[in-house]
C-alpha positions as CSV (number, residue, x, y, z in Angstrom):
1,M,62.7,70.7,35.0
2,A,61.9,72.3,31.6
3,L,65.4,71.4,30.5
4,F,64.7,67.7,30.8
5,N,61.2,67.9,29.3
6,F,62.5,67.4,25.8
7,L,64.0,64.1,27.0
8,T,60.6,62.8,27.9
9,Q,58.7,61.4,24.9
10,E,55.0,60.4,24.9
11,I,54.0,57.1,23.3
12,A,50.8,55.1,23.2
13,I,51.1,51.3,23.0
14,D,48.6,48.7,22.0
15,L,50.4,45.6,23.3
16,G,48.5,42.9,21.5
17,T,48.8,39.1,21.4
18,A,49.2,39.1,17.6
19,N,50.4,42.6,16.8
20,T,52.0,45.5,18.7
21,L,51.3,49.1,17.6
22,I,52.9,52.3,18.8
23,I,51.7,55.9,18.3
24,H,54.2,58.7,18.6
25,D,53.5,62.3,17.6
26,D,49.9,61.3,16.5
27,K,51.2,58.8,14.0
28,V,51.3,55.0,14.0
29,V,55.1,54.5,13.8
30,V,55.3,50.8,14.7
31,D,52.9,48.1,13.5
32,E,54.7,44.7,14.0
33,P,53.8,41.2,14.9
34,S,54.3,40.5,18.7
35,I,57.1,37.9,18.3
36,V,60.8,37.7,19.3
37,A,63.5,35.5,17.9
38,I,66.2,34.5,20.5
39,D,69.6,32.9,20.1
40,R,69.5,29.9,22.5
41,R,73.3,29.9,23.0
42,S,73.8,33.5,24.0
43,D,70.2,34.2,25.1
44,K,70.3,37.4,23.0
45,V,67.4,38.8,21.0
46,I,68.3,38.5,17.3
47,A,65.0,39.7,15.7
48,V,61.7,41.3,16.7
49,G,58.5,41.8,14.8
50,Q,58.3,41.1,11.1
51,R,61.8,39.7,10.9
52,A,61.1,37.3,13.7
53,M,57.8,36.3,12.2
54,Q,59.6,35.3,9.0
55,M,61.7,32.9,11.1
56,H,58.7,31.5,13.0
57,E,58.3,27.7,12.6
58,K,61.4,27.7,10.4
59,T,64.1,27.8,13.0
60,H,67.0,25.3,13.7
61,E,68.0,24.2,17.3
62,N,70.1,27.4,18.0
63,I,67.2,29.8,17.4
64,K,63.8,29.9,19.1
65,T,60.9,32.2,18.4
66,V,58.8,33.3,21.3
67,R,55.4,35.1,21.4
68,P,55.7,36.9,24.7
69,L,51.9,37.5,25.1
70,K,49.3,34.8,25.4
71,D,45.6,35.4,25.7
72,G,46.2,39.2,25.9
73,V,48.6,39.0,28.9
74,I,52.4,38.6,29.3
75,A,53.4,35.0,29.4
76,D,57.2,35.5,29.1
77,F,58.4,38.5,31.1
78,R,61.9,38.8,29.7
79,A,60.9,38.3,26.1
80,A,58.1,41.0,26.5
81,E,60.6,43.5,28.0
82,S,63.0,42.9,25.1
83,M,60.2,43.2,22.5
84,I,58.9,46.5,24.0
85,R,62.4,47.9,24.1
86,E,63.2,46.9,20.5
87,M,59.9,48.2,19.2
88,I,60.3,51.5,21.0
89,S,63.7,51.9,19.3
90,M,62.0,51.4,15.9
91,I,60.3,54.8,16.4
92,Y,63.5,56.6,15.5
93,G,64.6,54.3,12.6
94,P,68.3,54.2,12.0
95,K,68.8,57.6,13.6
96,K,69.2,56.8,17.3
97,P,68.8,59.8,19.7
98,L,71.9,61.1,21.4
99,F,70.4,60.8,24.9
100,P,68.1,57.8,25.5
101,P,64.7,59.5,26.3
102,R,62.4,58.6,29.2
103,Y,58.9,57.7,28.2
104,R,55.5,58.7,29.3
105,M,53.4,55.7,28.2
106,V,49.7,54.7,28.0
107,I,49.3,51.0,27.4
108,C,46.0,49.3,26.8
109,I,45.1,46.1,28.7
110,P,42.3,43.6,28.5
111,S,39.3,44.4,30.8
112,G,39.4,40.9,32.4
113,I,43.1,41.3,33.5
114,T,44.1,40.4,37.0
115,E,46.2,42.6,39.3
116,V,49.2,40.2,38.9
117,E,49.0,40.4,35.1
118,K,48.6,44.2,35.2
119,R,51.7,44.4,37.3
120,A,53.7,42.4,34.7
121,V,52.7,44.8,32.0
122,K,53.7,47.8,34.1
123,D,57.0,46.3,35.1
124,S,57.9,45.3,31.5
125,A,57.1,48.8,30.3
126,E,59.2,50.4,33.1
127,Q,62.1,48.1,32.4
128,A,61.9,49.2,28.8
129,G,62.3,52.9,29.7
130,G,58.9,54.0,30.8
131,Q,59.1,56.7,33.4
132,E,55.4,57.2,33.8
133,V,53.2,54.2,32.8
134,K,49.4,54.4,32.7
135,M,47.0,51.7,31.5
136,I,43.6,51.9,29.8
137,H,41.2,49.1,29.2
138,E,41.0,47.9,25.6
139,P,37.2,48.4,25.0
140,M,37.4,51.9,26.4
141,A,40.4,52.7,24.1
142,A,38.5,51.1,21.2
143,A,35.4,53.3,21.9
144,I,37.5,56.5,22.0
145,G,39.3,55.3,18.8
146,I,36.1,54.9,16.8
147,G,34.9,58.4,17.8
148,I,32.3,57.6,20.5
149,D,31.9,60.3,23.2
150,V,32.5,58.0,26.2
151,E,31.6,60.8,28.7
152,E,27.9,61.0,27.5
153,P,25.2,59.2,29.5
154,N,24.5,56.9,26.5
155,G,25.2,53.2,26.4
156,N,27.4,51.8,23.7
157,M,28.5,48.2,23.3
158,I,32.0,47.5,22.0
159,I,33.1,44.1,20.8
160,D,36.9,44.0,20.4
161,I,38.1,40.8,18.9
162,G,41.9,40.7,19.1
163,G,44.4,37.9,18.8
164,G,44.2,36.4,22.3
165,T,41.0,37.8,23.8
166,T,37.5,39.1,22.8
167,E,36.5,42.0,25.0
168,I,32.8,42.9,25.1
169,A,31.9,46.0,27.1
170,V,29.0,48.3,27.6
171,I,30.3,51.8,28.1
172,A,28.6,54.9,29.5
173,L,29.6,58.0,31.5
174,S,33.3,57.3,31.0
175,G,33.2,53.8,32.6
176,I,32.6,50.2,31.8
177,V,29.2,49.2,33.1
178,C,29.3,45.5,32.4
179,D,31.8,43.4,30.5
180,Q,32.7,40.0,29.3
181,S,36.3,39.0,28.5
182,I,36.8,35.6,26.9
183,R,40.0,34.0,25.7
184,V,38.6,33.0,22.3
185,A,39.8,35.2,19.4
186,G,42.0,35.3,16.4
187,D,44.5,32.7,17.8
188,E,41.7,30.3,18.5
189,F,40.5,30.6,14.9
190,T,44.0,29.8,13.6
191,L,44.2,26.7,15.8
192,D,40.8,25.6,14.6
193,I,42.0,25.8,11.0
194,V,45.1,23.8,11.8
195,D,43.0,21.2,13.5
196,Y,40.4,21.1,10.6
197,M,43.1,20.6,8.0
198,R,44.5,17.7,10.0
199,R,41.2,16.0,10.5
200,Q,39.5,16.7,7.2
201,H,42.4,16.6,4.7
202,N,45.0,14.5,6.6
203,M,47.4,17.5,6.1
204,L,49.7,19.2,8.6
205,I,50.1,22.9,8.3
206,G,51.8,25.5,10.4
207,E,50.4,28.5,12.3
208,R,51.6,31.0,9.6
209,T,49.8,29.0,6.8
210,A,46.6,28.9,8.9
211,E,46.9,32.6,9.4
212,M,47.1,33.1,5.6
213,I,44.1,30.9,5.1
214,K,42.2,33.0,7.7
215,I,43.1,36.2,5.9
216,H,42.3,35.0,2.4
217,V,39.3,32.8,2.8
218,G,38.2,33.3,6.5
219,S,34.5,33.6,6.9
220,A,31.9,33.4,9.6
221,L,29.1,32.4,7.2
222,T,28.9,29.5,4.8
223,D,27.2,31.7,2.2
224,L,28.5,35.1,1.4
225,E,27.2,37.6,-1.1
226,S,30.7,38.3,-2.6
227,P,32.7,35.2,-1.8
228,P,36.6,35.2,-2.0
229,D,38.4,33.0,-4.5
230,D,39.4,29.5,-3.3
231,F,42.9,29.4,-1.8
232,P,45.7,26.9,-2.5
233,V,47.2,25.5,0.7
234,N,50.6,23.8,0.9
235,G,51.5,21.4,3.8
236,R,52.6,17.9,4.6
237,D,50.5,14.8,3.9
238,L,50.1,12.9,7.1
239,M,49.8,9.6,5.3
240,T,52.8,9.7,3.1
241,G,54.9,12.5,4.8
242,I,55.3,14.2,1.4
243,P,54.5,17.9,0.8
244,K,51.3,18.4,-1.1
245,Q,48.8,21.2,-2.1
246,I,45.0,21.3,-1.7
247,I,42.5,24.0,-2.5
248,V,40.2,25.2,0.3
249,S,37.0,27.3,0.0
250,Y,35.6,29.9,2.4
251,S,32.6,27.7,3.4
252,E,35.0,25.0,4.6
253,I,36.8,27.6,6.9
254,A,33.4,28.8,8.1
255,H,32.7,25.2,9.3
256,A,36.2,25.0,10.9
257,I,35.8,28.1,13.0
258,D,32.1,27.9,13.7
259,K,32.4,26.6,17.3
260,S,34.7,29.5,18.3
261,I,32.4,32.1,16.8
262,S,29.5,30.5,18.7
263,K,31.4,31.1,22.0
264,I,31.8,34.8,21.1
265,E,28.1,35.0,20.3
266,E,27.3,33.4,23.7
267,A,29.5,36.0,25.5
268,I,27.8,38.8,23.6
269,L,24.3,37.5,24.7
270,K,25.6,37.2,28.3
271,A,26.8,40.8,28.3
272,L,23.5,42.0,26.9
273,E,21.7,40.0,29.6
274,T,23.6,41.8,32.4
275,T,23.1,45.3,30.8
276,P,20.8,47.7,32.8
277,P,17.5,48.3,31.0
278,E,18.1,52.0,30.2
279,L,21.4,51.2,28.6
280,A,19.9,48.3,26.8
281,A,17.4,50.8,25.3
282,D,20.3,52.9,24.1
283,I,22.1,49.9,22.6
284,F,18.9,49.0,20.7
285,K,19.2,52.3,18.9
286,T,23.0,52.5,18.4
287,G,23.7,48.8,17.8
288,L,27.0,47.0,18.4
289,Y,30.4,48.2,17.3
290,L,33.0,45.6,16.1
291,T,36.7,46.4,16.4
292,G,40.0,44.5,16.4
293,G,41.4,42.2,13.7
294,G,38.6,39.7,14.2
295,A,36.2,42.3,12.9
296,L,37.7,41.8,9.4
297,L,36.3,38.2,9.3
298,R,33.9,38.1,6.4
299,G,30.3,37.9,7.3
300,L,30.9,38.2,11.1
301,D,28.9,41.4,11.4
302,R,25.9,39.7,9.6
303,R,26.1,36.6,11.8
304,I,26.2,38.6,15.0
305,S,23.3,40.8,13.8
306,Q,21.2,37.7,13.0
307,K,21.9,36.3,16.4
308,T,21.2,39.4,18.4
309,K,18.6,41.0,16.1
310,L,20.6,44.3,16.5
311,P,22.5,46.4,13.9
312,V,26.2,45.6,13.9
313,R,28.8,48.1,12.6
314,V,32.4,47.3,11.8
315,A,34.7,50.2,12.8
316,E,36.7,52.0,10.1
317,D,40.2,50.5,10.2
318,P,39.3,48.1,13.1
319,L,42.9,46.9,13.5
320,R,44.0,50.3,14.6
321,A,40.9,51.5,16.6
322,V,42.4,50.5,20.0
323,V,45.8,52.2,19.4
324,R,44.1,55.3,18.0
325,G,42.0,55.5,21.2
326,T,45.1,55.0,23.3
327,G,46.8,57.8,21.4
328,I,43.8,60.2,22.0
329,A,43.8,59.3,25.7
330,L,47.5,60.0,25.9
331,K,47.1,63.4,24.1
332,N,44.2,64.3,26.5
333,I,45.7,62.6,29.5
334,D,44.2,65.3,31.9
335,K,40.7,64.8,30.5
336,F,40.9,61.0,30.6
337,T,43.0,60.5,33.7
338,F,40.1,58.9,35.6
339,L,39.9,56.1,32.9
340,M,43.4,55.0,33.6
341,D,45.0,52.7,36.0
342,E,48.4,53.5,37.5
């Protein structure tokens, strides 16, 4: 058996709606957008990740771009399998191994996932070369990733705002005591911005432009202490059909995404309502932890803090908190085995 051990590689995967990250040998080796470009004629994958993202919304009739994950779960099985396989092959760069290794994988999944959706993740990973596939819930991985001792009898609330889902969970004694999983997150903010530009400015923009607006001037509050510079947006005028440019400010974008953020706030309050009193007492002391890409939204921590009257901390490098936790769980698989689903 020892002879074949070197053929088994260990990898931790954060299979996200917006980005997929892979840890191998304690390093983040892959950090790519979760998107695949497919040739319609041959049905072959022609690009994955960043290269496919550059093609997104710019393709002709022979090429289509597919985002295999929607709301945190697999929507297109074949595209997901191709994407996982291609991203795993990126680990080695141009030097391909002589023998294709088998993989021991830990993949993180949303806490509100159904058995059918869980099965789809497992099947996709196995088809992509996974010999042993284990799954860990995202809030648990995020808690481990930001350095919380999840085995302690202390309550901690994690709010993980990803691309497709927002996961809110109270964690104690290595388990999720109560959780809320809502399908309002980064993608919803992007759609809100597209919609706002159409209604307010009579201008049609694509998803990628809306994403850039969100990154440069996205805000949860209409008044920030250190506001970002206004951002020029290019798109198509809906009245004339001619390309044009307008300048948007962060306070406009705060209005655009206000409703979606309110839904996240409601879910946080709901999770706090269902928290047992002793754990609620712990949370009062420790506060709330924000992870995921959504945690980078300017002023979001302040807004949630005003709503809940609790301290809110943004994790260090929130984009990678989940994958770091998944990597730690993989490294200490014997210690964390009870946290994982087969």
